[in-house]
N, C-alpha and C positions, 0 to 999 in steps of 0.2 A: 504493499500500499504506499503510495507516494504522499509526500508533504509538499504543498506548493504555496509559495509566497508571491503574490501579484503586486507590482509597484507600478501605478499609473500616474499620469500627470503630463503636463505640457513640457516643451523643450526648455532646458536650461534650469530645471529645478533641482538638479543634482542627482537624478535617478540613477544614471549610469554609475557614478562614483560610489553612491551609497550601496547600490546593488552589488557592486564588485567586492566592497568591504564585507558586507553581510554574507556573501556567498563563501568567503573564506572563513569567516567566524563561525558559521554554523554548518559548513561543509555541504553547501547547497550548489547544484549544477546552475551555473549562470548562463541562461539562454538570452542573448541579445536580440530581441525581436526587431528592434529598429534596424540592426545590421542586416537582417534578412531582406527587408524592403529596399535598403540601400544597395544591396547586391543586385537586386533585380533592376533597379534604376541604373547602376553602373553598366550592367550587361546591356541594357537597352541603349545606353549612350554609346558604348563600344561598337554596337551593331547598327548604329544609326536608325534605331526603331522609334517612331514617334508615338505619342500618347494615344492617338486616334487609330493606330494600326493594330487593331485587336487580334486579328488572325495571326499576325506575326509574334505578338505578345504571348498568345496561347502556345505557339510553337516553342518560343523561348522557355516558357515554364515547364514544358515536358521535358527539356534537356538540361535545364540549369542545375548546377551542383553547388550547394552551400554547405560549408563546414565551419564549425567553431572548435578551435583547438587551443589548448593551454601550452604555451611555450615559454620557459623561463618565468613561470608564475604569472604570465600575462595572457589574456585571451587574444587570439589572433583569428582574423576572419578570412576564409579562403573561398574564392569564387572560381569555380571550374578548374581547381588545382593551383590557383595563383593567390598569393598572399595580398589582399586588397584592404587590409586594416586601416591604412592611412587614405587610400584613394577613395573609400566610401564617405569620407568626411570632407571631400573637396567642395568647393563653392558650387560647382555645376551640379553635383549630386544632391547637395542640401537644398538647392532652389527647386528641384524637380520631384524629390522623394515624396512629398505630401500628395501630389497629384497622381503619381504612380501607385501609392498605397490605397488610393481611393477607387482604383479599378477593381470591379467585383472579382474578376478572374484571378487577379494578383493576390487579392485579399484571401480568397478561399484557399488558394495554393499554399500561401505562407502560413495561414492558420494551421492548416493540415500538417505542414512541416513542423511547426512549433510544437504541436501536440504529440507528434511522433517523437520528437527529440526529448520530451518530457515523460514519456511512458515508463511507469515503474520506477521513477527516480525522485529523489528530493530535490526540488528545483525552486529557483528564484528567477522571476522574469520581470522585466520592466518594459513598458511601452505606453500605448494610449488606451488600449481596450482589453488588457489582460484579465482584469477582474470583472468586466462586463460582457466580454464576448469569448475571448480565447479560453479562459478557465472561470466561468461564472461560479463554480463551487470551490474556488481556491480556499485553502485553510486560513490564509491571512490576506487581507486586501488593504493596501495603503494608497491613498491619493496624495501625492506630493505636489505641492503648489508654491507659487512665489510671485511677487510682482513682476510684470513683464520687463520693466526697465532693469531690475536686478538680474533677471534671467539672461537678458542681452549682455550685460556686463560680464557675466560668468562665461558665457559662450564665447565672447570676444577674447577674454583672457586665455580660455582653453584652446582656441584656434591659434592664438599668437604663440603659445607654448609648442604647438604642433607645426608651426611654420606655415599655417593657412592664412592667406592674405585676404581678409575681409574686414571692412570698416565697421565700427560700432553701429553706425546708422543703418548700413546694410543688413547687419545681423538683426537689429531691432525690428526693421520692416519685415524681414524674412520671417521672424518669429510671430509677429502679429499676424501676418498672412497665413501662416501654417496653422496657428491657433484657430483662426476663423474657419479655415478649410477643414481641419480635423473635427471641429464641433458640428459641421454640417454633413459629414459623411453619412451616406445611407447605411453603411455596414460598418460597425466597430467605431462609432463616433466617440470623440473624446468627452467623457463625462464621469461623474462620480458614481460609483457602485452604491447602492442603497445601504450595504453593510460594510463599507469601507471606512477606515480611520483616516480622517483628513488631517494632514500635517503641513502647516505653512512654514516653509524654510527661509522666507525673506530675510529675517533677522537671526537666523540660526546657523551655526557651523555644521560642517559635515559630522563632527563628532557628536554634537547634540542630537542631530537627526538619527544617526546610527544607534545612539543610546536609546532614544525613544522607540524606535522600530524594534530593537532588540528586546525590549521589555515586552512588547506586544507578542513577538515570536515565541519568547520563553513562556509566557502565560498560556498561549495557545497550545504548545507542546505539552504543558502540564494537563490542560483540559482534555487533550486527545488521549494521553496516557490514563487518565482517570476514566474516560468513557470506555476505553478498551477493557479495563479492569471490571467496570460495571457490567458491560455487555458479554464478558466471557462466560461461556456455558460450562459449568462444572459437570463433569461426566457422572452418570448414575452408577455408583458402585455399591458393593455389599456394605462397605464401611459407611458410606453416605447414608444408605438406607437405615442402618443400625443406629447411627447418630441421630438421625431425623426421628426415628421412632422414640428414642429416649427423650430427646428435647420436647417432642409433642406431648408426651405423657407428663413431663414435669410442668410445662406451661399450661396444659389443660387443667391440671390439678390446681395450679395457682389461680386460674381464671375462675374455676368453680368456687374457690374460697372467696375471691374478690366480689363476684356477682352471682345472683340466683338465676342461672340460665334456664329458660324454658324454650323447648323446641317443638314445633308442630310441622308435620309433613317431613318428607325425606327426599334424598336423591337416589336415583336408580343405582344398583350395585355395579352395573356395566354400561359402557357406551359413552360417546362424547356429548357433553352438554355444556352450555354456557350458563354460569350462575350470575344472574344480574341483581345487584343489591343496591339499596339506598345507602348513603354514606353520611352518618351523623357523628361518628367518632373515630379517632385514629385506631381504636381497639376493635372496631366492628369487623374488619378484614381478618383479624386474628382469630375471631370467633368462628367465622366461616371456615377457616383452615383447620383449626383445632378440633372442632366438633363435627367434622366429616370423617367417615371411616377412609374414604378415598382421598388421595392427594389432590389439592386444588392448587392450580397454577394461577396465581393472582396477577393481574396487571397493576403495576405500582409505579408512581412517578419516579423519574430518574434521581432526584434529589435525595430520596430515602437511602440510596446505595452509597452516599458519601459519608455516611455515619458507620463506624466500625461494626458495632453489634448488629445493626439493622442490615448492613451489607452482608454480613455472615449468615444471618437468618434468611434473608432474602435468596441467596444462592443455595442454601441448605434446603429450602422448600420450593426452589425453582420458580420464584417470582420473576415476572417479566418486566424489565425496566422499559419505560416509555418516556419520550420527550413530549411534554404537554403543549397544546396549542399549536401543533404542527403535524403533519403527515409523517409518521415515523415508520417507514418501510420495513425496517429490520424488525420492529416490535410486532408488526402485522404478520410478517413471515413466521415468527416464533409462535404466535397465537394460533395461526392456521396449522402449524406442525403438531401443536398440542392436540387440537381437535382431530387431526388426521390420525394420530396415535390412539384415539378413542379415550382421551383423558378429559378432566374437568378444567374449564377456564373460568376464572372469576373476573368480573368486570364491574366497575362502578360507572353507570351511564351518566351520573351527574358530573363526573370528571373531577369533582373536588368535594370536600366536606360540606354538608349542609347546602348543597347546590339548590335544592328545591326551595328551601327557605329564602335563598337569595334570588329567587325567581330566575335562575339561570337556565338556559336551554339545554336540554339533555343531548349528550353526544350520540353520533350514529354509529359509533364503533362496534357496539355489541350487535346491532341489527346487521351491519355489514358482514361481521364474522359468521353470524347465524346463516345468512343467505348464501354467502361465498362458501362456507364450510358444509352447508346442507345439514345443520344440526338444530336441535330444538334448544329453546331458551327456558330456563327455570328461574322464575322471578322470586326474589327473596326480600321480605319485609323485616327490617330490624327496628325494634323500638325499645327505648329505655333512656334513662338519665345518665347512665354509666357512673353513677355515684357509687362509692364503696358499699357493698352488701345490698344493692338494689337489684330489682329484676330486670333481666335483658331478655326480651322476646326475639326469637328467630323463627320467622314463619315461612316455610317453603310452599310455593304455589304449584299448580300443575304445569307440566311442560307445555310451552307454546310452540306450535308448528308453523314455520314460515315457508314451507315448501310451496312453490308456485309464486313467490314474491320475487321481484327483481331489484336491481340497484335504484330503480325509479321509486321503489316503495319504502325507501330507508326511513323517511320521516313518519310514515304511517306505522311502520313496524315498531319504531322507537316510541311512539306514542302509546301503542298497545302495551308495550313492556313497562313503561312508567306507570300506566293506569293500574296495572296488576300489582306493582310495587307498592303504589300508594295505598291500594286496598288492603294489602297484607300488613302494612305497618299499623293499621288500625285494629288489627286482630290481636287480642290478648288472652283469649281463653283457649 
């Protein structure tokens, strides 16, 4: 699984320098996307191909060979076997590259190349549309910005060091023109990704920018590591079953001491079912799990797995972590696998505690799983104050059959489930 850092922004913000430093610091493959477009531009200039000569451009793209190599700890750009690291930064290329990169065929070809370069690798990429178009699901997205005058000064100094003869006025006008052109592109326009961290480097040094982005990368890596730990499936072993049985017995005894549990109805001894319960207390899920002879795989919010003992218990009882308020594909797959294996799946349609009291709309997840997995739903109504030594009622209803329902009936199916749950919460005898 790769780790991708996307750094976008206009010319002269320091993207290239920052990216180079971060690539070495975090051992990330640095793919210079701008260099790929410059290579195409240079190749067109060398072959005297105009912007409007689309057929010739298509032919060029079929045969072009672009390579990024590390030589003497520096990235070198090769075009058709020739080192063009300096040539692609020429005045002629710089004035034409924005127009070339706006050509659809060039865009598609280079994005495809960039994605192939990044496959299975930990990568950092800088450009105009990395976080919005090339890698919209990048792990870290940064939009680096700066005042246009400051950017022109930086580019002027950079060009002077490389021996490129362009005046400050030329560079300033060139950058303004490119910014305008990049923002109006039909494909891969220059814009801030919705989930990007925006950093203004106008008054910041390269070290400050690197430090700021480094903190973001480190935090993201920690989150990914934590998520992997949370979603890791513990194999079902004889030892795990034994420990679960002992722990279940102990917790069930403690639960009976704390509360006067009264249960009506039951769950069939075999077959896949979805247990849909109301959620009034953080201990109601425990009641469903502990007082069922069969193992119940409960869907639980991801946050619970960040706590030591809850994480351990969650994995022991095969709870399924889910990211709330978003479509968690991994959680859905695990839920469907539970049902396919003929097991019990526990879901709170409310999505959060006391959802009905808050007049929150019930989630369609349970109905979706029932229809997709072709299984019945058993509504469960839980009632009680959950004060020490008080009564807690757990009322199981009759299985609800949604065969014949489709994904277009999710709201209707969810409404039926919730009506049954509400009715069962009022039952105390």
